[in-house]
Biopython code that builds the backbone (N, CA, C, O; Angstrom):
import numpy as np
from Bio.PDB.StructureBuilder import StructureBuilder

atoms = [
    (1, "UNK", "N", (-12.819, -27.815, 13.080)),
    (1, "UNK", "CA", (-11.546, -27.167, 12.840)),
    (1, "UNK", "C", (-11.798, -25.837, 12.122)),
    (1, "UNK", "O", (-12.497, -25.795, 11.110)),
    (2, "UNK", "N", (-11.244, -24.793, 12.636)),
    (2, "UNK", "CA", (-11.398, -23.468, 12.056)),
    (2, "UNK", "C", (-10.084, -23.058, 11.404)),
    (2, "UNK", "O", (-9.017, -23.125, 12.013)),
    (3, "UNK", "N", (-10.191, -22.637, 10.161)),
    (3, "UNK", "CA", (-9.006, -22.153, 9.458)),
    (3, "UNK", "C", (-9.054, -20.632, 9.409)),
    (3, "UNK", "O", (-10.124, -20.044, 9.252)),
    (4, "UNK", "N", (-7.920, -20.014, 9.541)),
    (4, "UNK", "CA", (-7.825, -18.562, 9.501)),
    (4, "UNK", "C", (-6.908, -18.179, 8.346)),
    (4, "UNK", "O", (-5.721, -18.508, 8.347)),
    (5, "UNK", "N", (-7.463, -17.488, 7.371)),
    (5, "UNK", "CA", (-6.649, -17.083, 6.220)),
    (5, "UNK", "C", (-6.469, -15.569, 6.198)),
    (5, "UNK", "O", (-6.458, -14.950, 5.135)),
    (6, "UNK", "N", (-6.326, -14.979, 7.392)),
    (6, "UNK", "CA", (-6.203, -13.530, 7.488)),
    (6, "UNK", "C", (-4.747, -13.095, 7.355)),
    (6, "UNK", "O", (-3.817, -13.795, 7.755)),
    (7, "UNK", "N", (-4.595, -11.910, 6.777)),
    (7, "UNK", "CA", (-3.274, -11.289, 6.663)),
    (7, "UNK", "C", (-3.395, -9.847, 7.124)),
    (7, "UNK", "O", (-4.462, -9.244, 7.014)),
    (8, "UNK", "N", (-2.312, -9.297, 7.635)),
    (8, "UNK", "CA", (-2.294, -7.911, 8.082)),
    (8, "UNK", "C", (-1.943, -7.015, 6.903)),
    (8, "UNK", "O", (-0.944, -7.238, 6.219)),
    (9, "UNK", "N", (-2.769, -6.002, 6.670)),
    (9, "UNK", "CA", (-2.507, -5.047, 5.597)),
    (9, "UNK", "C", (-1.256, -4.248, 5.943)),
    (9, "UNK", "O", (-1.143, -3.722, 7.050)),
    (10, "UNK", "N", (-0.327, -4.154, 5.014)),
    (10, "UNK", "CA", (0.938, -3.451, 5.258)),
    (10, "UNK", "C", (0.825, -1.952, 5.001)),
    (10, "UNK", "O", (1.813, -1.223, 5.097)),
    (11, "UNK", "N", (-0.399, -1.489, 4.669)),
    (11, "UNK", "CA", (-0.611, -0.050, 4.499)),
    (11, "UNK", "C", (-1.339, 0.546, 5.695)),
    (11, "UNK", "O", (-0.959, 1.611, 6.181)),
    (12, "UNK", "N", (-2.396, -0.136, 6.181)),
    (12, "UNK", "CA", (-3.200, 0.435, 7.264)),
    (12, "UNK", "C", (-3.174, -0.393, 8.541)),
    (12, "UNK", "O", (-3.547, 0.108, 9.602)),
    (13, "UNK", "N", (-2.743, -1.647, 8.464)),
    (13, "UNK", "CA", (-2.662, -2.482, 9.649)),
    (13, "UNK", "C", (-3.890, -3.336, 9.923)),
    (13, "UNK", "O", (-3.884, -4.129, 10.865)),
    (14, "UNK", "N", (-4.938, -3.196, 9.126)),
    (14, "UNK", "CA", (-6.126, -4.030, 9.315)),
    (14, "UNK", "C", (-5.800, -5.485, 9.030)),
    (14, "UNK", "O", (-4.906, -5.794, 8.242)),
    (15, "UNK", "N", (-6.533, -6.369, 9.678)),
    (15, "UNK", "CA", (-6.402, -7.787, 9.381)),
    (15, "UNK", "C", (-7.593, -8.181, 8.520)),
    (15, "UNK", "O", (-8.740, -8.056, 8.947)),
    (16, "UNK", "N", (-7.327, -8.648, 7.325)),
    (16, "UNK", "CA", (-8.361, -8.991, 6.355)),
    (16, "UNK", "C", (-8.090, -10.374, 5.783)),
    (16, "UNK", "O", (-6.998, -10.922, 5.931)),
    (17, "UNK", "N", (-9.105, -10.929, 5.126)),
    (17, "UNK", "CA", (-8.933, -12.210, 4.451)),
    (17, "UNK", "C", (-7.882, -12.079, 3.359)),
    (17, "UNK", "O", (-7.868, -11.106, 2.606)),
    (18, "UNK", "N", (-7.017, -13.057, 3.286)),
    (18, "UNK", "CA", (-5.924, -13.017, 2.311)),
    (18, "UNK", "C", (-6.443, -12.985, 0.880)),
    (18, "UNK", "O", (-5.803, -12.408, 0.000)),
    (19, "UNK", "N", (-7.582, -13.591, 0.645)),
    (19, "UNK", "CA", (-8.129, -13.638, -0.711)),
    (19, "UNK", "C", (-8.786, -12.324, -1.120)),
    (19, "UNK", "O", (-9.171, -12.157, -2.277)),
    (20, "UNK", "N", (-8.917, -11.390, -0.177)),
    (20, "UNK", "CA", (-9.568, -10.114, -0.464)),
    (20, "UNK", "C", (-8.572, -8.973, -0.359)),
    (20, "UNK", "O", (-8.765, -8.037, 0.418)),
    (21, "UNK", "N", (-7.522, -9.053, -1.131)),
    (21, "UNK", "CA", (-6.514, -8.006, -1.106)),
    (21, "UNK", "C", (-5.673, -8.033, -2.368)),
    (21, "UNK", "O", (-5.909, -8.826, -3.280)),
    (22, "UNK", "N", (-4.700, -7.160, -2.400)),
    (22, "UNK", "CA", (-3.842, -6.993, -3.563)),
    (22, "UNK", "C", (-2.398, -6.873, -3.104)),
    (22, "UNK", "O", (-2.153, -6.523, -1.950)),
    (23, "UNK", "N", (-1.444, -7.153, -3.971)),
    (23, "UNK", "CA", (-0.031, -6.981, -3.589)),
    (23, "UNK", "C", (0.415, -5.522, -3.743)),
    (23, "UNK", "O", (-0.094, -4.787, -4.589)),
    (24, "UNK", "N", (1.368, -5.127, -2.913)),
    (24, "UNK", "CA", (2.012, -3.821, -3.062)),
    (24, "UNK", "C", (2.653, -3.793, -4.450)),
    (24, "UNK", "O", (3.247, -4.782, -4.880)),
    (25, "UNK", "N", (2.534, -2.671, -5.143)),
    (25, "UNK", "CA", (3.082, -2.587, -6.495)),
    (25, "UNK", "C", (4.602, -2.633, -6.519)),
    (25, "UNK", "O", (5.190, -2.958, -7.551)),
    (26, "UNK", "N", (5.247, -2.315, -5.409)),
    (26, "UNK", "CA", (6.703, -2.324, -5.383)),
    (26, "UNK", "C", (7.286, -3.639, -4.856)),
    (26, "UNK", "O", (8.179, -4.214, -5.479)),
    (27, "UNK", "N", (6.785, -4.115, -3.713)),
    (27, "UNK", "CA", (7.427, -5.273, -3.081)),
    (27, "UNK", "C", (6.541, -6.515, -2.997)),
    (27, "UNK", "O", (7.043, -7.601, -2.709)),
    (28, "UNK", "N", (5.242, -6.382, -3.240)),
    (28, "UNK", "CA", (4.363, -7.538, -3.264)),
    (28, "UNK", "C", (3.707, -7.910, -1.944)),
    (28, "UNK", "O", (2.987, -8.907, -1.891)),
    (29, "UNK", "N", (3.927, -7.145, -0.869)),
    (29, "UNK", "CA", (3.266, -7.464, 0.397)),
    (29, "UNK", "C", (1.778, -7.163, 0.300)),
    (29, "UNK", "O", (1.338, -6.476, -0.622)),
    (30, "UNK", "N", (1.006, -7.673, 1.249)),
    (30, "UNK", "CA", (-0.460, -7.605, 1.221)),
    (30, "UNK", "C", (-0.994, -6.195, 1.465)),
    (30, "UNK", "O", (-0.587, -5.526, 2.415)),
    (31, "UNK", "N", (-1.903, -5.751, 0.604)),
    (31, "UNK", "CA", (-2.648, -4.496, 0.756)),
    (31, "UNK", "C", (-4.129, -4.872, 0.764)),
    (31, "UNK", "O", (-4.589, -5.551, -0.154)),
    (32, "UNK", "N", (-4.885, -4.447, 1.780)),
    (32, "UNK", "CA", (-6.289, -4.847, 1.896)),
    (32, "UNK", "C", (-7.161, -4.185, 0.829)),
    (32, "UNK", "O", (-6.767, -3.218, 0.178)),
    (33, "UNK", "N", (-8.340, -4.738, 0.681)),
    (33, "UNK", "CA", (-9.294, -4.258, -0.317)),
    (33, "UNK", "C", (-9.700, -2.802, -0.070)),
    (33, "UNK", "O", (-9.846, -2.032, -1.019)),
    (34, "UNK", "N", (-9.882, -2.422, 1.196)),
    (34, "UNK", "CA", (-10.287, -1.040, 1.501)),
    (34, "UNK", "C", (-9.204, -0.038, 1.082)),
    (34, "UNK", "O", (-9.514, 1.024, 0.542)),
    (35, "UNK", "N", (-7.952, -0.376, 1.329)),
    (35, "UNK", "CA", (-6.866, 0.515, 0.898)),
    (35, "UNK", "C", (-6.844, 0.618, -0.620)),
    (35, "UNK", "O", (-6.690, 1.708, -1.172)),
    (36, "UNK", "N", (-6.998, -0.511, -1.291)),
    (36, "UNK", "CA", (-7.030, -0.522, -2.754)),
    (36, "UNK", "C", (-8.163, 0.368, -3.272)),
    (36, "UNK", "O", (-7.980, 1.119, -4.231)),
    (37, "UNK", "N", (-9.325, 0.280, -2.637)),
    (37, "UNK", "CA", (-10.459, 1.114, -3.051)),
    (37, "UNK", "C", (-10.183, 2.598, -2.842)),
    (37, "UNK", "O", (-10.730, 3.437, -3.557)),
    (38, "UNK", "N", (-9.334, 2.928, -1.861)),
    (38, "UNK", "CA", (-8.957, 4.315, -1.603)),
    (38, "UNK", "C", (-7.759, 4.752, -2.441)),
    (38, "UNK", "O", (-7.279, 5.877, -2.300)),
    (39, "UNK", "N", (-7.278, 3.871, -3.306)),
    (39, "UNK", "CA", (-6.190, 4.238, -4.200)),
    (39, "UNK", "C", (-4.804, 3.949, -3.667)),
    (39, "UNK", "O", (-3.817, 4.333, -4.293)),
    (40, "UNK", "N", (-4.701, 3.282, -2.526)),
    (40, "UNK", "CA", (-3.404, 2.955, -1.958)),
    (40, "UNK", "C", (-2.886, 1.698, -2.652)),
    (40, "UNK", "O", (-3.544, 0.658, -2.625)),
    (41, "UNK", "N", (-1.735, 1.787, -3.262)),
    (41, "UNK", "CA", (-1.183, 0.660, -4.011)),
    (41, "UNK", "C", (0.204, 0.258, -3.518)),
    (41, "UNK", "O", (0.814, -0.664, -4.061)),
    (42, "UNK", "N", (0.707, 0.951, -2.485)),
    (42, "UNK", "CA", (2.026, 0.654, -1.929)),
    (42, "UNK", "C", (1.918, 0.523, -0.419)),
    (42, "UNK", "O", (1.112, 1.207, 0.213)),
    (43, "UNK", "N", (2.729, -0.358, 0.161)),
    (43, "UNK", "CA", (2.737, -0.545, 1.613)),
    (43, "UNK", "C", (3.410, 0.658, 2.285)),
    (43, "UNK", "O", (3.999, 1.501, 1.609)),
    (44, "UNK", "N", (3.320, 0.730, 3.615)),
    (44, "UNK", "CA", (3.917, 1.853, 4.337)),
    (44, "UNK", "C", (5.420, 1.934, 4.129)),
    (44, "UNK", "O", (5.969, 3.025, 3.979)),
    (45, "UNK", "N", (6.085, 0.791, 4.120)),
    (45, "UNK", "CA", (7.543, 0.785, 3.951)),
    (45, "UNK", "C", (7.951, 1.342, 2.588)),
    (45, "UNK", "O", (8.887, 2.137, 2.501)),
    (46, "UNK", "N", (7.264, 0.935, 1.535)),
    (46, "UNK", "CA", (7.589, 1.434, 0.191)),
    (46, "UNK", "C", (7.201, 2.902, 0.038)),
    (46, "UNK", "O", (7.911, 3.672, -0.610)),
    (47, "UNK", "N", (6.069, 3.290, 0.638)),
    (47, "UNK", "CA", (5.642, 4.687, 0.570)),
    (47, "UNK", "C", (6.633, 5.592, 1.297)),
    (47, "UNK", "O", (6.857, 6.730, 0.885)),
    (48, "UNK", "N", (7.232, 5.079, 2.390)),
    (48, "UNK", "CA", (8.199, 5.870, 3.155)),
    (48, "UNK", "C", (9.489, 6.107, 2.375)),
    (48, "UNK", "O", (10.223, 7.053, 2.662)),
    (49, "UNK", "N", (9.764, 5.268, 1.410)),
    (49, "UNK", "CA", (10.962, 5.426, 0.589)),
    (49, "UNK", "C", (10.849, 6.597, -0.377)),
    (49, "UNK", "O", (11.846, 7.014, -0.966)),
    (50, "UNK", "N", (9.635, 7.135, -0.546)),
    (50, "UNK", "CA", (9.444, 8.268, -1.434)),
    (50, "UNK", "C", (8.703, 7.869, -2.696)),
    (50, "UNK", "O", (8.211, 6.746, -2.808)),
    (51, "UNK", "N", (8.624, 8.786, -3.641)),
    (51, "UNK", "CA", (7.901, 8.510, -4.881)),
    (51, "UNK", "C", (8.497, 7.337, -5.636)),
    (51, "UNK", "O", (9.692, 7.054, -5.549)),
    (52, "UNK", "N", (7.644, 6.671, -6.369)),
    (52, "UNK", "CA", (8.120, 5.577, -7.215)),
    (52, "UNK", "C", (8.999, 6.135, -8.319)),
    (52, "UNK", "O", (9.011, 7.339, -8.575)),
    (53, "UNK", "N", (9.717, 5.262, -8.954)),
    (53, "UNK", "CA", (10.631, 5.696, -10.022)),
    (53, "UNK", "C", (9.904, 6.352, -11.181)),
    (53, "UNK", "O", (10.455, 7.223, -11.854)),
    (54, "UNK", "N", (8.652, 5.928, -11.418)),
    (54, "UNK", "CA", (7.921, 6.505, -12.547)),
    (54, "UNK", "C", (7.312, 7.864, -12.209)),
    (54, "UNK", "O", (6.698, 8.496, -13.070)),
    (55, "UNK", "N", (7.476, 8.328, -10.949)),
    (55, "UNK", "CA", (7.022, 9.656, -10.570)),
    (55, "UNK", "C", (5.555, 9.770, -10.232)),
    (55, "UNK", "O", (5.069, 10.873, -9.984)),
    (56, "UNK", "N", (4.821, 8.644, -10.215)),
    (56, "UNK", "CA", (3.402, 8.706, -9.864)),
    (56, "UNK", "C", (3.235, 9.157, -8.418)),
    (56, "UNK", "O", (4.064, 8.824, -7.572)),
    (57, "UNK", "N", (2.176, 9.909, -8.121)),
    (57, "UNK", "CA", (1.930, 10.311, -6.736)),
    (57, "UNK", "C", (1.606, 9.089, -5.887)),
    (57, "UNK", "O", (1.111, 8.083, -6.395)),
    (58, "UNK", "N", (1.885, 9.183, -4.611)),
    (58, "UNK", "CA", (1.642, 8.081, -3.675)),
    (58, "UNK", "C", (0.480, 8.464, -2.765)),
    (58, "UNK", "O", (0.643, 9.329, -1.904)),
    (59, "UNK", "N", (-0.708, 7.834, -2.935)),
    (59, "UNK", "CA", (-1.825, 8.154, -2.048)),
    (59, "UNK", "C", (-1.542, 7.668, -0.625)),
    (59, "UNK", "O", (-0.892, 6.639, -0.435)),
    (60, "UNK", "N", (-2.026, 8.402, 0.361)),
    (60, "UNK", "CA", (-1.846, 8.003, 1.742)),
    (60, "UNK", "C", (-2.844, 6.920, 2.122)),
    (60, "UNK", "O", (-3.951, 6.873, 1.586)),
    (61, "UNK", "N", (-2.461, 6.066, 3.030)),
    (61, "UNK", "CA", (-3.357, 5.002, 3.495)),
    (61, "UNK", "C", (-4.487, 5.628, 4.311)),
    (61, "UNK", "O", (-4.256, 6.604, 5.025)),
    (62, "UNK", "N", (-5.698, 5.089, 4.218)),
    (62, "UNK", "CA", (-6.813, 5.607, 5.011)),
    (62, "UNK", "C", (-6.564, 5.348, 6.481)),
    (62, "UNK", "O", (-5.826, 4.429, 6.836)),
    (63, "UNK", "N", (-7.172, 6.147, 7.333)),
    (63, "UNK", "CA", (-7.025, 5.972, 8.772)),
    (63, "UNK", "C", (-7.633, 4.650, 9.200)),
    (63, "UNK", "O", (-8.657, 4.231, 8.661)),
    (64, "UNK", "N", (-7.013, 3.995, 10.157)),
    (64, "UNK", "CA", (-7.541, 2.744, 10.668)),
    (64, "UNK", "C", (-8.850, 3.012, 11.405)),
    (64, "UNK", "O", (-8.979, 4.030, 12.085)),
    (65, "UNK", "N", (-9.820, 2.113, 11.278)),
    (65, "UNK", "CA", (-11.098, 2.323, 11.959)),
    (65, "UNK", "C", (-10.948, 2.180, 13.458)),
    (65, "UNK", "O", (-10.140, 1.383, 13.934)),
    (66, "UNK", "N", (-11.722, 2.949, 14.204)),
    (66, "UNK", "CA", (-11.713, 2.847, 15.659)),
    (66, "UNK", "C", (-12.417, 1.550, 16.051)),
    (66, "UNK", "O", (-13.478, 1.221, 15.520)),
    (67, "UNK", "N", (-11.824, 0.836, 16.968)),
    (67, "UNK", "CA", (-12.432, -0.437, 17.389)),
    (67, "UNK", "C", (-12.824, -0.401, 18.820)),
    (67, "UNK", "O", (-13.349, -1.385, 19.340)),
]
sb = StructureBuilder()
sb.init_structure("model")
sb.init_model(0)
sb.init_chain("A")
sb.init_seg("    ")
for serial, (resi, resn, name, xyz) in enumerate(atoms, 1):
    if name == "N":
        sb.init_residue(resn, " ", resi, " ")
    sb.init_atom(name, np.array(xyz, "f"), 0.0, 1.0, " ", f" {name:<3s}", serial, name[0])
structure = sb.get_structure()
């Protein structure tokens, strides 16, 4: 029996292990480890809403890798 614990990153769209990611700082959806390492802390939906209330800049998600 094979178990799959993958989740889709809501910033870049990659599918990564659920245990290797972080929640969006605004809504809590999954952000992959690579996005976190690049400074992305918000999902695409929250980033599209504009700057956070505290005025911090919003880093852009890294480009998805070519497959």
